[in-house]
C-alpha positions in Angstrom: 0.0 0.1 0.0 1.7 3.3 -1.2 -1.2 5.6 -0.5 -3.6 6.1 2.3 -4.1 3.9 5.0 -6.8 5.2 7.7 -10.0 6.6 6.7 -13.5 7.9 7.9 -16.3 7.4 5.7 -19.7 9.7 6.7 -22.9 8.0 5.6 -23.9 4.4 4.7 -26.0 4.6 1.8 -25.9 3.6 -1.8 -22.1 4.5 -2.0 -20.9 5.2 1.4 -21.4 1.6 2.6 -19.7 -0.2 -0.5 -16.7 2.6 -0.2 -16.3 0.9 3.4 -16.2 -2.2 2.2 -13.7 -1.9 -0.2 -11.4 0.0 1.9 -11.4 -2.7 4.1 -10.9 -5.4 2.0 -7.5 -3.5 0.9 -6.4 -3.4 4.6 -7.4 -0.1 5.2 -8.2 1.2 8.8 -11.8 2.1 8.6 -14.4 3.9 10.4 -18.1 4.3 9.7 -19.9 7.3 10.7 -23.6 7.9 10.9 -26.2 10.2 12.6 -27.9 8.8 15.8 -30.7 6.4 14.6 -29.2 5.6 11.3 -27.7 2.7 9.7 -25.1 1.5 12.3 -26.4 -1.8 13.1 -26.9 -2.5 9.2 -23.0 -1.7 8.9 -21.8 -3.5 11.6 -23.6 -6.7 10.6 -22.7 -6.5 6.9 -19.1 -5.1 7.2 -17.0 -7.0 10.3 -13.9 -5.4 11.2 -15.3 -1.8 10.5 -15.8 0.4 13.4 -19.2 2.4 13.5 -19.8 5.1 15.7 -23.0 7.3 16.0 -22.3 11.1 16.0 -24.4 14.1 14.9 -22.3 15.8 12.0 -22.3 19.0 13.3 -20.8 18.1 17.0 -17.5 19.2 15.8 -15.6 18.7 19.0 -16.8 14.9 19.2 -15.8 14.5 15.6 -12.6 16.2 15.9 -11.5 14.1 19.0 -12.9 10.6 17.3 -10.8 11.7 14.1 -7.3 12.3 16.0 -7.7 9.2 18.3 -7.8 7.5 15.2 -5.3 9.1 13.3 -7.7 9.4 10.3 -5.8 10.7 7.3 -8.7 10.4 4.5 -12.6 11.8 4.8 -15.1 10.4 2.7 -18.3 12.3 2.8 -21.3 10.4 1.2 -24.0 12.8 2.8 -26.0 14.2 0.4 -24.5 16.6 -2.0 -27.4 19.3 -1.4 -26.1 19.5 2.7 -23.5 22.0 1.6 -23.2 23.7 5.3 -22.9 20.2 7.1 -20.2 18.8 4.4 -18.4 22.6 5.1 -18.5 22.1 8.7 -17.0 18.3 8.5 -14.4 20.0 6.2 -13.4 22.6 8.8 -13.4 19.7 11.8 -11.0 17.5 9.6 -8.8 20.1 8.9 -8.3 20.8 12.6 -7.9 17.2 13.5 -5.0 17.3 11.0 -6.9 15.0 8.1 -5.0 15.0 4.8 -7.3 14.9 2.2 -11.1 15.6 1.8 -13.3 13.8 -0.5 -16.4 15.6 -1.1 -20.0 14.2 -1.9 -19.8 14.5 -5.3 -19.9 11.1 -6.9 -22.8 11.7 -9.3 -23.0 14.3 -11.9 -20.9 17.1 -12.8 -20.8 20.3 -10.9 -17.4 21.5 -11.4 -17.3 23.0 -7.9 -20.4 25.2 -8.1 -22.5 25.4 -5.1 -25.7 23.2 -4.8 -27.2 25.7 -2.8 -27.8 29.2 -3.5 -26.1 31.5 -0.7 -23.5 29.0 0.5 -20.2 28.5 -0.6 -19.3 25.4 -2.4 -17.6 22.8 -0.6 -14.3 23.1 -3.0 -14.6 26.4 -2.6 -14.6 26.1 0.9 -11.7 23.1 0.9 -9.8 25.9 -1.2 -10.1 28.5 1.2 -8.9 26.6 4.5 -6.2 24.7 2.4 -7.6 21.3 2.8 -6.3 19.0 -0.4 -9.6 17.3 -1.8 -10.1 14.5 -4.6 -13.5 14.3 -6.6 -14.9 11.3 -8.2 -17.4 12.0 -10.9 -19.5 8.9 -12.0 -22.7 10.4 -13.7 -25.6 8.3 -13.0 -25.1 4.7 -11.1 -26.4 2.0 -13.4 -28.6 0.5 -10.6 -30.7 3.7 -10.8 -31.9 3.3 -14.1 -35.3 1.2 -13.3 -36.2 4.2 -10.9 -35.0 7.4 -12.7 -36.6 6.3 -15.7 -40.0 5.1 -14.2 -39.2 1.6 -15.9 -39.8 -0.1 -12.4 -43.4 1.4 -12.3 -44.6 1.1 -16.3 -42.0 -1.2 -18.0 -41.4 2.0 -20.3 -38.4 4.3 -20.4 -40.0 7.4 -19.3 -38.2 10.6 -20.4 -38.8 14.2 -19.3 -37.2 16.5 -22.5 -35.7 15.0 -25.6 -33.2 12.5 -23.8 -30.7 13.0 -26.7 -28.0 13.7 -24.4 -25.2 11.2 -23.7 -25.1 10.1 -20.1 -22.0 8.4 -18.0 -23.6 5.5 -16.0 -21.3 3.5 -13.4 -22.4 1.1 -11.3 -21.7 2.0 -7.3 -19.6 -1.0 -6.9 -17.2 0.2 -9.4 -17.1 3.2 -8.2 -16.5 2.2 -4.6 -13.8 -0.1 -5.8 -12.0 2.8 -8.1 -12.0 5.3 -5.1 -10.5 2.7 -2.8 -8.1 1.4 -5.4 -6.8 5.0 -5.8 -6.6 6.3 -2.5 -4.9 3.3 -1.2 -2.6 2.5 -3.9 -1.4 6.2 -6.0 0.9 8.5 -3.9 -1.0 11.3 -2.5 0.8 13.7 -4.2 -1.2 12.3 -7.3 -4.9 12.3 -5.5 -4.1 15.9 -4.1 -6.8 18.6 -5.6 -7.4 16.1 -8.8 -10.9 15.2 -10.6 -11.2 11.5 -11.4 -13.7 11.2 -14.3 -15.4 7.6 -14.4 -17.8 6.1 -16.8 -18.8 2.1 -17.1 -21.0 2.7 -20.0 -22.4 5.4 -21.8 -26.0 6.5 -23.4 -29.0 8.9 -23.8 -31.8 8.4 -21.5 -34.0 7.7 -25.1 -31.5 5.1 -26.1 -32.0 3.1 -23.0 -35.4 2.3 -24.6 -33.9 0.0 -27.2 -31.5 -1.5 -24.5 -34.6 -2.5 -22.2 -36.4 -3.4 -25.4 -39.2 -1.4 -24.4 -41.2 1.5 -25.3 -39.8 4.9 -25.0 -42.4 7.7 -23.5 -42.1 11.0 -23.7 -43.8 12.8 -20.4 -43.8 15.5 -18.0 -43.2 14.0 -14.9 -41.6 10.5 -13.9 -43.9 7.9 -12.3 -43.0 6.3 -9.0 -41.5 7.3 -6.0 -39.0 10.1 -5.7 -40.5 11.2 -9.4 -39.5 14.8 -8.5 -36.2 14.1 -8.0 -35.6 11.7 -10.9 -37.5 14.3 -13.4 -34.6 17.1 -11.7 -31.8 14.4 -12.4 -33.2 13.9 -16.0 -33.4 18.0 -16.6 -29.8 17.8 -15.7 -28.9 15.3 -17.8 -30.9 17.1 -20.7 -28.0 20.3 -20.0 -25.2 17.8 -20.5 -23.8 17.7 -17.4 -24.7 13.8 -16.8 -21.3 12.9 -18.8 -18.6 13.0 -16.5 -16.6 14.6 -19.2 -18.5 17.9 -19.2 -17.4 21.1 -18.5 -20.0 23.6 -16.7 -18.0 26.4 -17.6 -17.6 26.0 -21.3 -21.0 24.1 -21.4 -19.7 21.3 -23.6 -17.2 18.2 -23.2 -14.0 19.5 -22.0 -10.7 18.1 -22.6 -10.9 15.6 -20.0 -13.2 13.3 -21.3 -15.8 11.1 -19.4 -13.9 8.1 -18.6 -10.3 9.5 -18.7 -9.3 8.1 -15.8 -11.0 4.6 -15.6 -7.1 3.6 -16.5 -5.6 4.2 -13.0 -7.5 1.0 -12.1 -5.3 -1.4 -14.1 -7.0 -4.5 -15.2 -10.3 -3.7 -13.8 -13.5 -4.8 -16.2 -16.3 -2.3 -15.8 -19.7 -3.2 -15.8 -22.1 -1.9 -18.8 -25.8 -1.4 -18.5 -26.5 -4.8 -20.2 -23.9 -6.8 -17.8 -25.6 -5.3 -14.9 -29.1 -6.1 -15.9 -28.1 -8.9 -18.0 -29.9 -7.7 -21.0 
């Protein structure tokens, strides 16, 4: 192991738990922090050897003490990316505790450091201001969310808001977690500092998913099913182009760092495609 060896993962959802699992599998020391009443019991059951702590993320004193006691080098935040104020406070606490690297919750579509909430300093800008190095991992859409995001799980159709004609990056959460763990534990910290990693397991427009799933394409105003409004917003982001991990928001076009351009850093890995993931 030439990279980091001590981690704290905040959150244990779709990407938090897989990252903790992959880090532990590579011999790293891993703490998982959840909010009180969260999924700590599930983590303990599924990830033996990983210490789990229930802490309010705003309890800076307790978290700083915990990070210091365990000599944590890297924080991986998987809290909601919309919780900018919480992430910024975690970053400040991490810096005070001597943490060397902060991985913000930017595992989805491209934001290019722009804040998620108006009036708040983005976590990337905050990290720059306090001098704490960071690493960003863009993955586009998680492959496993396709049935919910398109309403396919509800009516068996690919439901699209808008035209659905912009290319999107799709990456399985296990691939994202494995890549994050590999890069952070194998590569030298100087090769990680303040770097953006652009992943892509597969590439498709939303409308072309109907061909892959051999079903009907339906243009709609609302996405059916639970969280329909959330998936509608995500599809609108895709229509703007930002669901491609090569997107450059400032240039409003595909950038010089193209989608999937850092996949090569996980040597020999076979990335899951939409077809292989769903057995199409």
